[in-house]
N, C-alpha and C positions, 0 to 999 in steps of 0.2 A: 158624381160619377158619370152622368149623362154628358156633361160638358167636356169631360176628359176624353170620353169615347168619340164625341163629335170632332174634337180637335185632332185626335189621333188619325181619324179617317180623312179629315179635310186638308191637313198640312201637305200630304203628298200631291194633292190636286192643285195647290196654289199656282205652280207654273202654268198649268193648263188654263186656270181661270184668268190669269193675267193676259195670256194670249187671246183668250176669248173676249175679254173686256178691252177691246181695241179703241182707244180714245183719240185716234188721229181724226182730223177734220175730214168730212166728206160733204159733197154737195154738187150742185149744177150751176155753172156760171155762163150767163149770156153777156158777152162783153165786146165792146169795140176797143181794141188795143192799138194805140197810135204811137209809133216812134217819132219823136220830134227833135229838132235842134234848137237849143237856146244858147245865147252868148255864154261862153265859159265863165266869165266874171259874174254873171247873174247866178249861175249854178253855185259857184264857190262863195260869193259874198252876199247872196240873198237867200237862197234856198237851204243851203247846208248849215247846220249848227257849226260855229267856229271851231269846235274841237275836232270835227270830222273833215273839215276842208282839206287838210294835208293828205287825206286818204284817197283822193281822186287818182285812179290809175288810168294810164293811157287806154283809149278804146282802140282795139286792133283795126288796122286799115281794112282788113278783110270783112269785118262786121259792117263798116260803112258801105263797102262795095255790095255786100249782100242786100243791104237795105236801100240801095240806090242813092245814097247820100254822100258818096265819096267826093263829088264835085262841090258840095255845099259846106264842107267842114270849116271853110273860111268864108265869111260874108264878103260882099263886094268891097267893103272898106277895109278888109283884112282882119276883122275881128274873129278870133278863134271861136268855133261853135262846139257845143258839147251835147252828146246824146242823152235824152231822157225818154221815159216811157209813160204815157198817160193811159190809164185804164178807166173806161166808162162802162160800168156794168150793173148787172142785177143778179144777185145770188138767190137761189131757191133751194129750200129743204136742206139747209146747211147746218151741220152740228157735229158733235163728237160721236165716235162709236160706229159700229157696224149697223146697217139698216134695221136688223132685228131688235136692236136695243131701244128703238123708238125715240131717239134723242135728236133726230134731224128735223128741227121744227122751225128754224129761222129763215125768213125770206126778206131781203132788203136790198135797197139800192146802195151802191158803193163806188166811189171814185178813189183812185190811187195815183199819186204822182211819184214816180220812182226814178232813181238815179242808178243805172247799171255801172259795173266796173268800178266798184269801191273796195278799198281794203277794209277788212273787219278790224275794229279798234283793238280787239284782243289778240290779233295776229300781226303784230307790228312788223315782223320780218318777212311776212309772206306776201307774195304777189298774186295769190289766189283771188280772183274777182268775186265779189258778192253784189247783190242788189240792195240798195238802201231805200226803204219806204219813207219818203219825205213827209207826206201827209196822207191820211185816210179820211174820207168824208162818208158819213153813213146817214141813211134815212131812219135808222133804228137807234134810239138813245141807249138801249142796253148794249148794243154792239160798240157804240162809240165809247161808252164808259169802260167796258171790259177791255177793249183794245188799248186804252191808255194804261191799264194795269199790266196786262200781258197780251201782246209781246212788248209793251212799253212804247207804243207808237204815238205820234202826234195825231190824235183822232178827234174829229169834230162832228157833232150832230148838225145836220144841215137840211135845207129845203130843196127838194129835187123837182124840176119841171122839164118835160112831162114826167109824171110819176111812172115808175117801173120800166122806164126806157133802158135798154132797147127791147126788153121782153115783150112789150105791147105791139111791136112791129112784126109783120109777117117775115118768115125766113128769107124771102126773096125781095124784101122791101127795096124800092129804088132809092129812097131817101130816109134818113134818120135824123132825129134831133135829140140832144141831150143837154141838160142844163142844171146847174146848182147855183142858187141865188148868191150873188156876191163873190163867187169863186170862178166858175168856168161855164162857157157855153160853146157847144159844138154842133155843127151841121155837116152831115155826111151824105154823099151821093155815090152810088155804085160806080166803080171805075171801069174804064174800058180795058186798061192794060196796066200791069205793075211796072214800077220804075226799074225793077231788077227781078230776075227769076228766083233768086234765093230769099225773097222777102219773108215768106211765111216761116221757113225753118229758123231764120234769125229772130223773128218775133216770138216764136214758140220757145226758143232757148231762153229768152228773157222772162217769159211767163213762168218757166220751170226753174229759174235760177234760185239757188239758196239765198235767203234774204235776212236782213236784220233791220231793226228800228232803233230809234235814238236811245231808248232805255232797255234794250234787250239783254244787256250784260254780255255774257259769253254765249248766249243761246242763238241758234239759227233755225229758221223754218224754211221748208221747201214745199211749194204746191206742185203737184204732178198732174198735168192735164192730159187727158186721153182723147186725142183727135182721131183715133182709128174708128170710132163709132159715134162721131159728133152728131148731135141732133140738128145743128146748123153747121155745115162744113165751112171752113174759113173762106169768107167772102170779102173781096177787096173793095174799099171805099176811098174816094177822095174826101179829105176832111179839112174843114176850116175851124180853127179853135181860137177862142178869146180867153186869155188867162188874166184874172184880176190880181196883179202882182202884190199889192199890199196884203192881201189875204194869205198868199202863199209864203210871204217872207217869214223866215224863222224868227221867233221872238227875241233871240239873243243877238241877232244881227243888227247893224245900224239901221236907223229909219230909212225906208225906201224913198228915193227921190227921182226914180225914173218914170216912164210912161205908166199911167194908171192901168192900161190894158196892153198886153202884148198879143198881136195877131199872128197866128202861125198857120201854115198850110202843110199838109202831109198826106201820106197814104197809110191806112190802117186796115185791120181785119176784124170783121164781126164774126164771132163763132159762138156756139153754145155747146159746152163740153162738160162732162163729169170730171171731178177732180178729187184727189185725196191729198193728204199732207204727211210729212214726217218732220221731226225736229230733233235737235241734239246740240251738243257743244260744238262751237265753231270749228275746232280742230278736226272733228270727224268728217267735215265736208271738204277737206283739202284733198285734191286729186293727186 
């Protein structure tokens, strides 16, 4: 009788309880986000899984102009270049649920190599662009393991040097260093001026873009960053990056025969912002 009464009074409250038990991710991200150009054939034939290569969508010329990269979309030898985004970050107090639930307990270093302006594989007729997470590197083995399961990303447990960068640097640090053994090394120096005035809005758009990973199925996730009350306001840096390409090569692509390292120069923003997330089926993110 007691259980029947409890059920009678609880059922009407279920919608309220579901709203209260908000399991979207929340946290704080201290990140150096660097838009870079790679040869298009490297993106298509080295980084992407073969099944997704046909999903490369054209990057709007206006985006390249905002990023100050319009004059570099073809290399000096005429090779077409393609936009990628490299995130070098440290997440703190990240986890599911509202703060009062006490589940925001993970802090870890994280690198993400991302390819913007991709067609979602479940939306074959759509031109809606999404962000593709090519590889995620973690200092936390639990995060690496769980990310392989959901969202189904290529996730690797790796060694970071220096540890907890860029969070260990002062908000106004003139120089930053970030490295992951056998994967990537970056050195950054505060920049005197941006290549273009629209750089931060364009970078923020990529940070906030709905994204999918290799085994996400029809699911899409979106991180929403709040720069209105950033602990570290977006600060521009000149960045030199070394990528170890054998490590980044997708396992289903042919063996890599190019240079062991690719050296890249760019400008990126260091910021420290709170974020939340939302997720759903891909078709719900079509504008």
